C-alpha positions in Angstrom: -10.6 0.1 22.6 -10.0 0.7 18.8 -7.4 -0.8 16.6 -3.9 0.5 16.7 -1.5 0.9 13.9 2.2 1.3 13.3 3.6 3.3 10.4 6.5 2.2 8.3 8.4 3.4 5.3 10.1 0.2 4.2 10.3 -1.0 0.6 8.4 -4.1 -0.2 8.3 -6.4 -3.3 4.8 -6.7 -4.6 3.4 -9.5 -6.8 0.6 -7.9 -8.9 0.3 -9.7 -12.3 -2.1 -7.8 -14.5 -2.8 -5.3 -11.7 -4.2 -7.8 -9.2 -2.4 -7.6 -5.9 -1.6 -11.3 -4.9 1.3 -11.1 -2.5 4.1 -9.0 -1.1 7.5 -9.7 0.6 8.7 -7.7 3.6 11.8 -8.3 5.8 12.4 -11.6 4.0 8.9 -13.0 4.5 6.2 -13.5 1.9 2.6 -12.5 2.7 -0.3 -13.8 0.6 -3.2 -11.4 0.0 -6.5 -12.8 1.2 -8.6 -9.8 0.4 -8.3 -6.2 -0.8 -10.3 -4.2 1.8 -10.1 -0.8 0.1 -7.8 1.4 -1.9 -7.5 5.1 -2.5 -5.2 7.8 -3.9 -3.6 10.7 -2.1 -1.9 13.6 -3.7 0.2 16.3 -2.1 -0.1 19.9 -3.4 -3.8 19.4 -4.5 -4.5 22.9 -3.4 -2.1 24.4 -5.8 -3.5 25.5 -9.2 -2.6 23.3 -12.1 -3.7 22.7 -15.7 -4.4 19.0 -14.9 -7.2 19.2 -12.3 -8.6 15.8 -13.3 -5.4 13.9 -12.3 -3.7 15.7 -9.4 -1.7 12.5 -8.7 0.2 13.0 -11.9 2.3 15.8 -10.3 4.2 16.2 -7.1 3.9 13.6 -4.3 1.2 11.1 -5.2 0.5 7.6 -4.0 -2.1 4.9 -4.1 -2.8 3.1 -0.8 -4.0 -0.5 -0.7 -5.5 -1.7 2.6 -5.3 -5.5 2.5 -5.9 -8.6 4.6 -2.8 -10.8 4.3 -1.5 -14.1 5.7 2.2 -14.6 6.4 3.3 -17.6 4.4 5.4 -19.1 7.1 5.8 -19.2 10.9 2.1 -19.7 11.7 1.3 -16.1 12.4 -2.4 -15.1 12.1 -3.5 -12.9 9.2 -3.3 -9.2 9.6 -4.3 -5.9 8.0 -1.6 -4.1 6.1 -1.5 -0.9 4.0 0.8 -0.8 1.0 1.7 2.4 -0.7 2.6 2.7 -4.4 4.3 5.9 -5.6 2.3 6.8 -8.7 5.2 8.5 -10.5 8.1 6.1 -9.6 6.1 2.9 -9.4 7.8 1.9 -6.1 6.0 0.1 -3.3 6.4 0.6 0.5 4.8 -0.9 3.6 2.8 2.1 4.9 1.0 0.8 7.9 0.4 -2.4 9.9 -2.9 -2.6 12.0 -2.9 -4.5 15.2 
């Protein structure tokens, strides 16, 4: 059986000095990033004509997703796979998905 995931839309506080994702806080707990597994950008409305074809994320709904391996700092829980979403226009971060 494959991995399962649960989607969230909860705000997280991200520690990313100089663009390097190091940790995030969610529901009062801090998670230390062990590894960035992958990242990609998604843009809504990409099918609509625009003068800025090279950067579709610069208009409308656009986000960057980071899939990471992270370890909760307390409570002895094992590391897990998390996806964090950054709104490319507003700069806000959300927990997008947690993989089981």
